[in-house]
C-alpha positions, 0 to 999 in steps of 0.5 A: 758513605757506609751506614749501619742501621741497627734494627730490622723493624719498619723504621730500620727498613725504611731508613735503610732502603732510603739510604740505599736509594740515595747511593749509600752502602748499607748494612742492617744489624740484627742479633742473629742474621740466620734467624732473621732470614729464617723467619717466614711470617710477618712480625707482630707489627705486620711487617713482612718477613725480613727475607721477603722484604730484602729481596727488593733491596739486594744491595743491603747487607745483613750482619750482626750488630757488632759486624755492622757497626764495625764496618760502618762510618756512621750508625743509626739506632733504629731499635726500640727504646727499651732495647737500645742500650743493650743493642748498642752494647752488642754493637760494641763501644769500640765499634761506635767510638769516633762515629756519628750515632744517629739515635731515632729511638724513643723511650716508650713504655708499653707496660701499662698498655696504650697509649705508652708512657715514657720510661725516662723524661724531664731530668734525663733522656734516652739520648743522654743515657746512650751518650753516657754509656758510649762516651766516645760515640758522637750521639745525635738525636733526630727524626724521633718526632715523626713517622718513619715514612716522613723521616726519609720522605718529608715531601709526603706532606703538602707543606714543609715541616720541622725536624730537630737535632740535639747533640754535643758534637758540632761536626756530628750534628752537621753530618746528620743535618746534611743527611736530613737535607739529603732526605728532603728536610728543609727546616732542621733546627739545632736545639743544642746539646744532648740534654735537649733530647729531653724535649723532643722525646717528650713530644711523643705523648703529644704525637701519639694523641695527635695520631689518635685524633687525626687517624693517621701518622702522616703529619709533622710539627712545623715551627713558624717564626 
């Protein structure tokens, strides 16, 4: 399948490289490809310059958000939550229409420092905001409750753990579930419509405090039933 992964940070790179490894065609979307390739220093998160990273993945293309989305059969939103709506706007409603849009972003607000709070919660979610802004896209919220490496290689933990999908479109959720299984997930729980993304996004404050207590992001929730 042809995927557009929007975002050049560590999450986008991890998703894109795993999709490439699994044989999918991948284009990463960015605002300005030339500028992205011209950077030579690590970013503020310590990620290697994109051009350095990309040398290991010659099959992955780089394009503008609009070009990446237009050429794809499915789109992954791997941008930061506060930039998601703007980036998807640059991708274009027409390019997103009728396509599965896997949203893994979280509405984290760092304005008051660490740990971040959420800029939307309880009565709304970022997933819902995206679905309202792009009503013809088939938004599925998933993979936002664990660190990037475990999103795509859950076997990095010694036991099976749980992931969740939320969305209004049964076919889109089935497609995302199939991808999650391809990544190696064994327990995918369908929470229901896109409003259920409120619950998984509100897990982030708990997740962040667990990361602090455990001293590692390499953990996940397991729903025992």
